[in-house]
PLY file of the C-alpha trace (Angstrom):
ply
format ascii 1.0
element vertex 401
property float x
property float y
property float z
element edge 400
property int vertex1
property int vertex2
end_header
33.74 -3.05 23.76
32.09 -0.08 21.99
34.53 1.91 19.86
34.41 5.65 19.26
34.31 7.75 16.13
37.85 8.36 14.76
37.61 12.13 15.21
36.41 11.82 18.79
39.19 9.33 19.40
41.74 11.79 18.04
40.35 14.58 20.21
40.49 12.52 23.41
44.00 11.25 22.63
45.31 14.71 21.78
43.81 16.28 24.90
45.47 13.54 26.96
48.81 14.21 25.23
48.51 17.96 25.80
47.63 17.55 29.49
50.51 15.14 30.12
53.01 17.44 28.44
51.63 20.42 30.33
52.16 18.46 33.56
55.81 17.90 32.49
55.37 14.17 32.07
58.19 12.85 29.84
57.35 13.02 26.14
57.95 9.29 25.67
55.38 8.30 28.30
52.94 10.89 26.91
53.26 9.61 23.32
52.93 5.94 24.30
49.92 6.67 26.52
48.17 8.68 23.79
48.81 5.95 21.22
47.46 3.23 23.50
44.35 5.26 24.35
43.73 5.95 20.66
44.08 2.25 19.87
41.80 1.20 22.72
39.04 3.70 21.96
39.04 3.08 18.21
39.78 -0.66 17.97
39.36 -2.19 21.41
41.85 -4.36 23.36
42.72 -6.44 20.30
43.67 -3.25 18.48
46.01 -2.27 21.30
47.90 -5.55 21.08
48.02 -5.32 17.28
49.46 -1.80 17.35
52.03 -2.78 19.97
53.03 -5.88 18.00
53.26 -4.13 14.64
55.31 -1.26 16.05
57.64 -3.26 18.30
58.64 -5.75 15.61
58.89 -3.16 12.84
62.47 -2.99 11.54
62.24 0.78 11.13
61.20 1.22 14.76
64.03 -1.02 15.97
66.57 0.91 13.89
65.26 4.27 15.10
65.44 3.27 18.77
68.98 1.88 18.39
70.11 5.06 16.64
68.60 7.19 19.37
70.29 5.19 22.14
73.66 5.34 20.36
73.57 9.10 19.86
72.42 9.74 23.42
75.09 7.47 24.92
77.75 9.40 22.98
76.27 12.72 24.10
76.08 11.79 27.76
79.59 10.28 27.64
80.89 13.57 26.23
79.36 15.38 29.17
80.50 12.92 31.86
84.09 12.87 30.62
84.19 16.71 30.42
85.22 16.41 26.78
82.42 18.77 25.74
83.93 21.42 28.01
87.24 20.95 26.21
85.53 21.48 22.86
84.14 24.79 24.11
87.43 25.99 25.55
89.61 25.02 22.61
87.19 26.30 19.99
86.84 29.60 21.80
90.63 29.96 21.95
91.06 28.87 18.33
89.01 31.69 16.84
90.23 35.24 17.29
87.07 36.92 16.03
84.37 37.29 18.74
81.63 37.31 16.07
82.74 33.91 14.84
82.87 32.52 18.36
79.37 33.62 19.38
77.88 32.37 16.11
79.80 29.11 15.66
80.35 27.82 19.19
76.66 27.31 20.08
76.23 25.35 16.84
79.30 23.19 17.56
77.97 22.37 21.03
74.56 21.79 19.46
75.95 18.84 17.50
75.51 16.85 20.70
71.93 16.90 22.06
73.02 17.21 25.68
70.27 18.50 28.01
71.16 22.00 29.09
73.63 22.24 26.21
72.71 25.87 25.78
74.16 26.52 29.23
77.46 24.91 28.22
78.04 27.44 25.48
76.55 30.39 27.40
79.61 31.27 29.53
81.98 31.49 26.57
79.34 33.28 24.49
79.01 35.75 27.34
82.76 36.40 27.37
82.92 37.01 23.62
79.65 38.97 23.56
81.10 41.35 26.16
83.85 42.17 23.65
81.13 43.12 21.16
79.18 45.20 23.65
76.01 43.12 23.31
73.25 43.59 25.89
71.69 40.66 27.74
68.82 40.23 25.24
71.24 39.97 22.34
73.44 37.54 24.28
70.40 35.32 24.83
69.43 35.58 21.18
72.82 34.60 19.74
73.18 31.64 22.10
69.72 30.27 21.29
69.53 31.17 17.61
72.96 30.02 16.46
72.76 26.87 18.59
69.81 25.74 16.45
70.93 26.78 12.97
72.79 23.49 12.54
69.90 21.16 13.39
67.96 21.20 10.06
71.02 19.95 8.15
72.70 17.80 10.82
72.43 14.16 9.64
72.67 12.84 13.23
69.79 14.98 14.50
67.38 12.62 16.25
64.32 14.63 15.19
65.50 14.74 11.58
65.99 10.97 11.66
62.52 10.63 13.21
60.99 12.81 10.48
62.62 10.68 7.79
61.37 7.49 9.45
57.78 8.75 9.76
57.53 10.26 6.28
59.50 7.62 4.41
61.79 10.28 2.91
65.58 9.94 3.21
67.41 12.27 5.59
69.75 13.37 2.79
66.81 14.52 0.66
65.33 16.50 3.55
68.72 18.06 4.32
69.23 19.19 0.72
65.84 20.91 0.77
66.69 22.69 4.01
70.13 24.04 3.13
68.75 27.34 1.70
66.71 27.89 4.88
69.74 27.34 7.09
71.81 29.78 5.02
69.10 32.41 5.45
68.87 31.68 9.18
72.60 32.33 9.58
72.37 35.56 7.57
69.30 36.68 9.52
71.06 36.02 12.82
74.11 37.96 11.67
72.01 40.90 10.43
69.89 41.00 13.58
72.68 41.19 16.15
76.22 40.95 14.80
76.36 43.14 11.68
76.69 46.44 13.52
78.49 45.06 16.57
82.04 46.33 17.08
84.82 44.85 19.21
85.07 47.00 22.35
87.49 44.83 24.34
90.64 43.04 23.19
91.24 40.02 25.40
92.40 37.34 22.99
93.76 34.20 24.64
97.53 33.91 24.87
97.75 30.16 24.23
99.08 29.10 20.84
96.63 28.50 18.05
98.27 25.16 17.30
97.59 24.00 20.86
93.93 25.00 20.67
93.61 23.32 17.26
95.15 20.09 18.52
92.88 19.97 21.59
89.80 20.75 19.53
90.49 18.11 16.87
91.13 15.42 19.48
88.00 16.27 21.46
85.81 16.66 18.36
87.13 13.63 16.44
84.48 11.13 17.73
81.67 13.38 16.48
83.51 13.96 13.20
84.08 10.23 12.74
80.41 9.53 13.39
79.27 12.14 10.87
81.71 11.01 8.19
80.82 7.34 8.68
77.10 8.01 8.33
76.92 10.86 5.83
79.93 10.18 3.60
80.72 6.47 3.82
77.08 5.50 4.12
77.40 3.29 7.21
74.19 2.68 9.18
73.67 5.55 11.63
73.54 3.24 14.66
76.91 1.74 13.68
78.29 5.23 13.07
77.25 6.24 16.58
78.97 3.13 17.96
82.18 4.14 16.13
81.98 7.55 17.78
81.48 5.98 21.22
84.45 3.61 20.82
86.72 6.44 19.65
85.69 8.65 22.56
86.39 5.78 24.98
89.85 5.32 23.49
90.60 9.03 23.81
89.28 9.63 27.33
89.84 6.20 28.94
87.08 6.83 31.49
86.83 5.06 34.82
84.25 2.32 35.34
82.30 4.68 37.56
81.99 7.15 34.68
80.87 4.40 32.31
78.27 3.18 34.78
77.02 6.73 35.31
76.71 7.13 31.56
74.79 3.95 30.76
72.57 4.38 33.83
71.55 7.90 32.80
67.74 7.81 32.68
67.63 10.47 29.97
69.02 8.02 27.39
66.06 5.73 27.85
63.54 8.58 28.06
64.63 9.79 24.64
64.59 6.24 23.25
61.07 5.80 24.60
60.07 9.04 22.88
61.31 7.64 19.56
59.34 4.43 20.14
56.29 6.44 21.22
56.37 8.47 18.03
56.36 5.32 15.91
53.61 3.81 18.09
51.45 6.90 17.65
51.96 6.74 13.87
50.83 3.11 13.79
47.82 3.87 16.00
46.77 6.86 13.90
47.02 4.91 10.65
45.38 1.74 12.00
42.49 3.52 13.73
41.34 5.27 10.56
41.98 8.72 12.00
44.49 9.61 9.29
42.13 8.57 6.50
39.13 10.47 7.94
41.14 13.64 8.46
42.59 13.34 4.98
39.12 13.22 3.48
38.03 16.24 5.54
41.04 18.28 4.46
40.53 17.28 0.82
36.85 18.25 0.79
37.46 21.53 2.65
40.12 22.63 0.14
42.68 23.54 2.79
45.92 24.62 1.18
48.68 22.01 1.27
51.19 24.69 2.23
49.00 25.92 5.07
48.58 22.39 6.37
52.32 21.65 6.27
53.14 24.92 8.03
50.31 25.46 10.50
49.72 21.97 11.91
53.30 21.00 12.87
54.24 24.59 13.75
51.29 25.15 16.10
51.59 21.70 17.65
55.34 22.05 18.36
54.80 25.57 19.77
51.84 24.55 21.94
53.25 21.26 23.19
56.72 22.68 23.66
58.01 19.52 21.98
59.58 19.22 18.53
59.32 15.44 18.38
55.76 15.59 19.72
54.69 18.10 17.08
56.11 15.94 14.29
54.85 12.65 15.74
51.27 13.97 15.89
51.19 15.90 12.60
52.82 13.37 10.25
50.13 10.64 10.53
47.40 13.25 10.12
48.95 14.85 7.03
49.80 11.42 5.58
46.08 10.97 4.93
46.07 13.93 2.52
49.32 13.65 0.57
52.29 11.46 -0.23
55.39 12.92 1.33
58.22 14.14 -0.90
61.55 15.67 0.07
60.09 19.18 -0.19
56.92 18.49 1.82
58.80 16.53 4.50
61.30 19.39 4.70
58.58 22.04 5.09
56.88 20.00 7.80
60.16 19.53 9.68
61.17 23.18 9.41
57.71 24.35 10.49
57.77 22.16 13.59
61.36 23.21 14.25
60.60 26.94 14.07
57.42 26.52 16.11
59.38 24.77 18.82
62.18 27.35 18.63
59.63 30.08 19.41
57.84 28.14 22.18
58.00 29.65 25.68
58.35 26.04 26.87
61.56 25.61 24.85
64.16 24.63 27.46
67.14 26.25 25.69
65.29 29.56 25.53
64.20 29.38 29.16
67.62 28.37 30.50
69.56 30.92 28.43
67.18 33.74 29.36
67.59 32.82 33.01
71.39 32.65 32.69
71.66 36.10 31.15
68.86 37.51 33.35
66.97 38.59 30.25
63.14 38.68 30.14
61.87 36.33 27.42
59.41 39.02 26.27
62.36 41.22 25.24
64.15 38.33 23.54
61.04 37.77 21.42
61.53 41.22 19.89
64.64 39.79 18.21
63.51 36.17 17.90
60.06 36.85 16.43
61.11 38.61 13.20
63.92 36.09 12.66
61.51 33.16 12.91
58.97 34.90 10.66
61.61 35.52 8.00
62.78 31.91 8.23
59.20 30.68 7.84
58.79 32.81 4.72
62.03 31.40 3.30
60.94 27.81 3.96
57.62 28.39 2.21
59.39 30.05 -0.72
61.80 27.14 -1.08
58.89 24.68 -1.00
56.97 26.56 -3.70
60.06 26.69 -5.93
60.92 22.97 -5.62
0 1
1 2
2 3
3 4
4 5
5 6
6 7
7 8
8 9
9 10
10 11
11 12
12 13
13 14
14 15
15 16
16 17
17 18
18 19
19 20
20 21
21 22
22 23
23 24
24 25
25 26
26 27
27 28
28 29
29 30
30 31
31 32
32 33
33 34
34 35
35 36
36 37
37 38
38 39
39 40
40 41
41 42
42 43
43 44
44 45
45 46
46 47
47 48
48 49
49 50
50 51
51 52
52 53
53 54
54 55
55 56
56 57
57 58
58 59
59 60
60 61
61 62
62 63
63 64
64 65
65 66
66 67
67 68
68 69
69 70
70 71
71 72
72 73
73 74
74 75
75 76
76 77
77 78
78 79
79 80
80 81
81 82
82 83
83 84
84 85
85 86
86 87
87 88
88 89
89 90
90 91
91 92
92 93
93 94
94 95
95 96
96 97
97 98
98 99
99 100
100 101
101 102
102 103
103 104
104 105
105 106
106 107
107 108
108 109
109 110
110 111
111 112
112 113
113 114
114 115
115 116
116 117
117 118
118 119
119 120
120 121
121 122
122 123
123 124
124 125
125 126
126 127
127 128
128 129
129 130
130 131
131 132
132 133
133 134
134 135
135 136
136 137
137 138
138 139
139 140
140 141
141 142
142 143
143 144
144 145
145 146
146 147
147 148
148 149
149 150
150 151
151 152
152 153
153 154
154 155
155 156
156 157
157 158
158 159
159 160
160 161
161 162
162 163
163 164
164 165
165 166
166 167
167 168
168 169
169 170
170 171
171 172
172 173
173 174
174 175
175 176
176 177
177 178
178 179
179 180
180 181
181 182
182 183
183 184
184 185
185 186
186 187
187 188
188 189
189 190
190 191
191 192
192 193
193 194
194 195
195 196
196 197
197 198
198 199
199 200
200 201
201 202
202 203
203 204
204 205
205 206
206 207
207 208
208 209
209 210
210 211
211 212
212 213
213 214
214 215
215 216
216 217
217 218
218 219
219 220
220 221
221 222
222 223
223 224
224 225
225 226
226 227
227 228
228 229
229 230
230 231
231 232
232 233
233 234
234 235
235 236
236 237
237 238
238 239
239 240
240 241
241 242
242 243
243 244
244 245
245 246
246 247
247 248
248 249
249 250
250 251
251 252
252 253
253 254
254 255
255 256
256 257
257 258
258 259
259 260
260 261
261 262
262 263
263 264
264 265
265 266
266 267
267 268
268 269
269 270
270 271
271 272
272 273
273 274
274 275
275 276
276 277
277 278
278 279
279 280
280 281
281 282
282 283
283 284
284 285
285 286
286 287
287 288
288 289
289 290
290 291
291 292
292 293
293 294
294 295
295 296
296 297
297 298
298 299
299 300
300 301
301 302
302 303
303 304
304 305
305 306
306 307
307 308
308 309
309 310
310 311
311 312
312 313
313 314
314 315
315 316
316 317
317 318
318 319
319 320
320 321
321 322
322 323
323 324
324 325
325 326
326 327
327 328
328 329
329 330
330 331
331 332
332 333
333 334
334 335
335 336
336 337
337 338
338 339
339 340
340 341
341 342
342 343
343 344
344 345
345 346
346 347
347 348
348 349
349 350
350 351
351 352
352 353
353 354
354 355
355 356
356 357
357 358
358 359
359 360
360 361
361 362
362 363
363 364
364 365
365 366
366 367
367 368
368 369
369 370
370 371
371 372
372 373
373 374
374 375
375 376
376 377
377 378
378 379
379 380
380 381
381 382
382 383
383 384
384 385
385 386
386 387
387 388
388 389
389 390
390 391
391 392
392 393
393 394
394 395
395 396
396 397
397 398
398 399
399 400
């Protein structure tokens, strides 16, 4: 079989990936298909089998897939047992300050990557935002913006774990580099919407604070146990997720029907396939010579390292409407030009993250805008400057490290 030039192979594979994502084909299927096409066009059938073998039996790939499945099982179980609803209710009743509720609750719910999670926090955000007199655009903004402020420093974030796996940089190192950006994001969000907001309605819940606190701690304890086991004790993330699952089972004592509904949820396996597809695409890009050729082109054309780390993942994530897709495609390409450090891996992750956050295909943005009946074009008036300021902060942090 005649093989193609690496650059032509990359072009064909990327076009295929873009078309499949545009057609709403699951990201996992799109990534696997693109990787297989790249392998076939650049190395022939033998190359396809080699890429599949090397990826499937790679210990890092196996670990990443197991982690992804564990976190998703816990997330879906939270939703099926209604425990996530209890977190929202108790947390909303625990805080008396509406500004704290609308800024913290979306982030708390965001600790579990449940599809449509933005809609779970939206009703309570709406109630508290009414007390502050926020219009529908500002309600949409606070629900979307503050939901995502936690992700760059959340050690159980699947995309953060994926970034660490692809770049070879530890999650803790990436998190440390991103703390200043997250602090600025919180301050920007507060300054954009909440700083001048005043409480116009006083409808604090009558239930006792101690009751809300008890309910919240019980409902949140599986997530807390998982985070402490992984980030503090140093237990493998997949084992930490299993600890969280077992604790949640002990607390909720779900019926067999609920358990079956949880483990049979197709989304769990779609996300796991996406993790595998990202690793497969990395192997294909490296094995086909695409990464090396692009690295040489970038080196000879004197493209700024900062520009490459910001533009490539940011544009890809924005265009594809996929954070994991933007990272999975950009990491192997950039790997041909530099050796990743904590600062470069952090800038790449933040750039993809902010690009995805601004994407009109971002599901949280679309669902929240629809819930609050707010045109996305008006939300962008608030979201655009916030993202731009966050980008500038990320670049500044990178240049200082």
